[in-house]
C-alpha angles and dihedrals in degrees: 000000000000122000120246113262116265117259114268115233133197136171119290090209141353115285138191136203128182128205132183117206120176092331093312114118118217120192116190117197121184125190136172113247131184101205143011089253092056089045089059091049090051091047091057091049095048098042120097113218089202094057125095095238138005105196122179150169135192134192118197117166106303092341126092139162136179139181135200090200094210099326117120111287115277096010101099121011096042094049089049090052090048089054091054093048092043090059091049093238130153134192090029134137121195121191119189113193120197130201107195113234099196099263120099114228101198125228095290092047092051093050090051093046097047097037093040096050091046092047094048091047091054093041092057095041122097113251130198136191117261107236119212107229120205136182127239140172131228120199117190137170119236093257090062099046095100093051093045094050091048091055093046092048092059094042129086097244136129116224110223097181146337127215125188114210136173091268095046140272132339116196125185115207141185119211146150109288089230091062096056097094095043093049092047091052092047092052092047092048092048094050101035091252097308095113127048137167117258114203113222126219114271118270 
C-alpha cells in the first residue's frame, strides 16, 4: 500500500534576505509563482540592471530552470535551485542579485554565498500548503433551496455560477478537494438525502 504524497508547500508571501560577503552584497528575493511564464515576468521585475549579476532558479511542478547570469558555471543558479528543493517548496522563484565588492570569492565562496542567501531567505519566509482545488455541481429542487444555501454559506466554497431551471437550481462550485466528502454529507443531511455533491472532471 503506497503512502499518500507529501503536502506541497509554497510561499505565503514574497520574502527578502540580504547578505554581505567580502564587500559583495547579495540580495535574495523569493516569490510564489504559478507558471514558468509568470516566473519570467517576476524575474524581470526583481532584477536590478545596475547590479553585477541577477542569478535565479525556479521550481514549478515538474519544471525547473536556473541561471548563473555570468558567474562561473554551477556556482549560482544550481545552488539556488538546491535551496528551493532542500526546503521542499514548489511554485517558487528565487532571484539572488549580486553587487560585486572588488574581492573575488572563488567557486566555493560563490556557491556558499548564492546557496546560503537563497536558503536563509526561504528558511525565514512564511510557507503555506498548496491546496488542490476541484469543481463540483449541486442540483437541488426548489423545496431544498433554503437548506442548500445555508450549507453553502457556512462552507469554504467559491460559487462559479448558478442556473435556475424548471426542476430547481444548479450551482457550480470550486472547493478544496479535501472538503468534498464533508460538504456532500452536509448537503445530504440537510435535505434528507435528496441533494448530493457531484464532482466534475478536472479542467
